[in-house]
PAZAPA-4460 file (N, C-alpha, C; in steps of 0.05 Angstrom, whole numbers, plus 32768, in hexadecimal, padded with zeros to 4 digits):
% residues 99
    n_x    n_y    n_z   ca_x   ca_y   ca_z    c_x    c_y    c_z   seq   type   mol
   8D31   85C2   7746   8D24   85A9   7740   8D15   85AC   7725     1      M     A
   8D19   859A   7713   8D0C   859A   76F9   8CEF   8592   76FC     2      A     A
   8CDE   859E   76EC   8CC2   8598   76EC   8CBE   857B   76E3     3      A     A
   8CAA   856E   76EF   8CA5   8552   76E9   8C89   854E   76DC     4      K     A
   8C78   8563   76DD   8C5D   8561   76D4   8C54   857B   76C8     5      F     A
   8C42   857A   76B5   8C38   8593   76AA   8C1A   8592   76A5     6      L     A
   8C0F   85AA   76A4   8BF3   85AD   769B   8BF2   85C1   7684     7      N     A
   8BDE   85BE   7673   8BDB   85CE   765C   8BBE   85D4   7659     8      N     A
   8BB7   85ED   7655   8B9B   85F5   7652   8B98   8608   763A     9      V     A
   8B87   8600   7627   8B81   8611   7610   8B68   8620   7615    10      R     A
   8B67   863A   760D   8B4F   864A   760F   8B4C   865C   75F7    11      V     A
   8B33   8665   75F3   8B2C   8679   75DE   8B20   8691   75ED    12      L     A
   8B2D   86A8   75EA   8B24   86C0   75F9   8B0F   86CE   75E8    13      V     A
   8AFB   86D8   75F5   8AE6   86E7   75E8   8AF1   8700   75DB    14      K     A
   8AE6   8707   75C4   8AEE   8720   75B6   8AEC   8738   75C9    15      D     A
   8B01   8747   75CB   8B01   875F   75DC   8B09   875A   75F8    16      G     A
   8B0F   8741   7600   8B15   873B   761C   8B32   8732   7620    17      C     A
   8B43   8734   760B   8B5E   872A   760D   8B6E   8739   7622    18      E     A
   8B6D   8753   7623   8B7D   8762   7636   8B75   875B   7653    19      D     A
   8B5B   8758   7658   8B52   8751   7673   8B5B   8735   767A    20      D     A
   8B59   8722   7667   8B62   8707   766C   8B80   8706   7672    21      Y     A
   8B90   8714   7662   8BAD   8714   7666   8BB4   8720   7681    22      L     A
   8BA7   8735   7689   8BAC   8741   76A3   8BA6   872E   76BA    23      K     A
   8B90   8720   76B7   8B88   870D   76CC   8B9B   86F6   76CE    24      A     A
   8BA4   86EC   76B7   8BB8   86D5   76B8   8BD2   86DF   76C3    25      V     A
   8BDB   86F6   76BC   8BF4   8701   76C6   8BF3   8705   76E4    26      E     A
   8BDC   870E   76EE   8BD9   8714   770B   8BD5   86FB   771C    27      A     A
   8BCF   86E5   770F   8BC9   86CC   771E   8BE2   86C3   772D    28      W     A
   8BDF   86BC   7746   8BF6   86B3   7757   8BFD   8696   774F    29      A     A
   8C16   8691   774C   8C20   8676   7745   8C1A   8663   775D    30      T     A
   8C0C   864D   7757   8C06   8639   776D   8C1F   862B   7777    31      P     A
   8C1E   8622   7790   8C33   8612   779C   8C38   85FA   778B    32      D     A
   8C52   85F5   7784   8C59   85DE   7774   8C5C   85E3   7756    33      G     A
   8C52   85FA   774D   8C55   8601   7730   8C6F   8611   772D    34      M     A
   8C82   8605   771E   8C9C   8612   771C   8C9E   8627   7706    35      S     A
   8C8E   8624   76F1   8C8E   8637   76DB   8C72   8637   76CF    36      D     A
   8C6C   864D   76C2   8C52   864F   76B3   8C57   8660   769A    37      R     A
   8C4A   8658   7685   8C4D   8665   766B   8C31   8669   765F    38      Y     A
   8C2E   867F   7650   8C16   8684   7641   8C1E   868B   7625    39      L     A
   8C14   867C   7612   8C1A   8681   75F6   8C01   8689   75E7    40      A     A
   8C04   869C   75D4   8BEE   86A2   75C2   8BF1   8690   75AA    41      K     A
   8BDD   8680   75A6   8BDF   866B   7591   8BCD   8671   7579    42      T     A
   8BC0   8687   7579   8BAF   868E   7562   8B9E   86A6   756A    43      G     A
   8B8B   86AD   7559   8B79   86C4   755D   8B68   86BE   7576    44      E     A
   8B6E   86CD   758C   8B60   86CB   75A6   8B64   86AF   75B3    45      R     A
   8B77   86A0   75AA   8B7D   8685   75B4   8B97   8685   75C4    46      R     A
   8B95   8678   75DC   8BAC   8678   75EE   8BB0   865B   75F9    47      Y     A
   8BC8   8656   7601   8BCF   863C   760D   8BE0   8642   7625    48      C     A
   8BD7   8639   763C   8BE5   863B   7656   8BF3   8621   765C    49      F     A
   8C0C   8622   7664   8C1B   860B   766C   8C27   8610   7688    50      V     A
   8C22   85FE   769A   8C2D   8600   76B5   8C40   85E8   76B9    51      G     A
   8C57   85ED   76C5   8C6A   85D7   76CB   8C69   85D3   76E9    52      L     A
   8C68   85BA   76F1   8C63   85B2   770D   8C79   85A0   7718    53      W     A
   8C7D   85A2   7732   8C90   8591   7740   8C86   8574   7740    54      E     A
   8C6C   8570   7741   8C60   8555   7742   8C43   8555   773B    55      S     A
   8C38   853E   7735   8C1C   853C   772F   8C0C   8542   7749    56      E     A
   8C16   853B   7760   8C09   8541   7779   8C05   855F   777D    57      E     A
   8C1A   856E   7777   8C18   858C   777A   8C03   8597   7767    58      K     A
   8C02   858C   774E   8BED   8595   773B   8BD1   858F   7746    59      L     A
   8BCE   8577   774F   8BB3   856F   775A   8BAC   8580   7771    60      I     A
   8BBE   8586   7783   8BB9   8597   779A   8BB1   85B3   7792    61      A     A
   8BBC   85BD   777B   8BB6   85D8   7772   8B9D   85DB   7761    62      A     A
   8B90   85C5   775B   8B79   85C6   7749   8B63   85D9   7754    63      R     A
   8B5C   85D9   776D   8B48   85EC   7776   8B50   8609   7771    64      P     A
   8B69   860F   7775   8B74   862A   7770   8B72   8631   7752    65      F     A
   8B78   861D   7741   8B76   8622   7724   8B59   8625   771B    66      M     A
   8B47   8616   7727   8B2B   8618   7720   8B20   8633   7729    67      I     A
   8B29   863D   7740   8B21   8657   7749   8B2A   866D   7735    68      E     A
   8B43   866A   772B   8B4D   867D   7717   8B3C   867B   76FD    69      H     A
   8B37   8663   76F4   8B26   865F   76DC   8B0B   866D   76E0    70      L     A
   8AFF   8669   76F7   8AE5   8676   76FC   8AE7   8694   76FB    71      N     A
   8AFE   869F   7702   8B02   86BC   7702   8B05   86C7   76E5    72      S     A
   8B0E   86B6   76D3   8B12   86BF   76B7   8AFE   86B4   76A4    73      V     A
   8AEC   86A3   76AD   8AD9   8695   769C   8AC9   86A8   768B    74      R     A
   8AC2   86C0   7695   8AB3   86D3   7686   8AC2   86DF   766E    75      G     A
   8ADC   86DB   766D   8AEC   86E4   7657   8AEF   86D0   7641    76      F     A
   8AE5   86B7   7645   8AEB   86A1   7633   8AD2   8699   7623    77      L     A
   8AD8   8692   760A   8AC3   8686   75F8   8AC5   8668   75FA    78      D     A
   8AAF   865B   75F4   8AAE   863E   75F4   8ABF   8634   75DD    79      E     A
   8AD0   8620   75E2   8AE0   8613   75CD   8ACE   8600   75BD    80      L     A
   8ABD   85F1   75CC   8AAA   85DF   75BF   8A96   85D7   75D5    81      S     A
   8A7F   85CC   75CD   8A6B   85C3   75E1   8A77   85AC   75F3    82      P     A
   8A88   859C   75E8   8A94   8586   75F7   8AA9   8590   760B    83      E     A
   8AB9   85A4   7604   8ACE   85AE   7615   8AC6   85C4   7627    84      L     A
   8AB4   85D5   761F   8AAE   85ED   762E   8AC2   8602   7627    85      G     A
   8ACC   8611   763C   8ADE   8628   7636   8AFB   8621   7639    86      V     A
   8B02   8609   7642   8B1E   8601   7644   8B22   85E5   7638    87      T     A
   8B3B   85E0   7630   8B43   85C5   7628   8B5C   85BE   7638    88      D     A
   8B58   85B4   7651   8B6F   85AE   7662   8B7A   8592   765F    89      P     A
   8B94   858F   7660   8BA1   8575   7661   8BB9   8577   7675    90      V     A
   8BC2   8561   767F   8BD9   8561   7690   8BE6   8545   768F    91      S     A
   8C00   8544   7696   8C0E   852B   7696   8C2B   852E   769E    92      G     A
   8C38   8517   76A2   8C54   8517   76AA   8C66   8520   7692    93      P     A
   8C7B   852F   7699   8C8E   8537   7684   8CA0   851F   767E    94      I     A
   8CA0   8517   7665   8CB0   84FF   765D   8CCB   8506   7652    95      L     A
   8CCD   851D   7643   8CE6   8525   7637   8CEA   8543   763D    96      L     A
   8D03   854A   7642   8D0A   8566   7647   8D26   856A   763C    97      H     A
   8D2A   857F   762C   8D43   8585   7620   8D50   856E   7611    98      N     A
   8D3F   8560   7601   8D49   8549   75F2   8D55   8552   75D7    99      F     A
***
């Protein structure tokens, strides 16, 4: 089944914490309904996580699990801005794939 929904979270990892952050993300269990997950290094200590989901409902149901994971890595993250805090999360339906 092709993914129908995605979430994307940008973070800035504290200096000296990248290895610990990467180990924690790699060890994190994939939530029910998430078909794929990707982590990209987008700059100096900057990362972008993308999760592909079967449905918006599955993403919503997994939010407590994702928040629990965020709380476990929060100490590794620097604030992006006073408005955002340590993450910049967005999510939405996939509109185009392999176009």
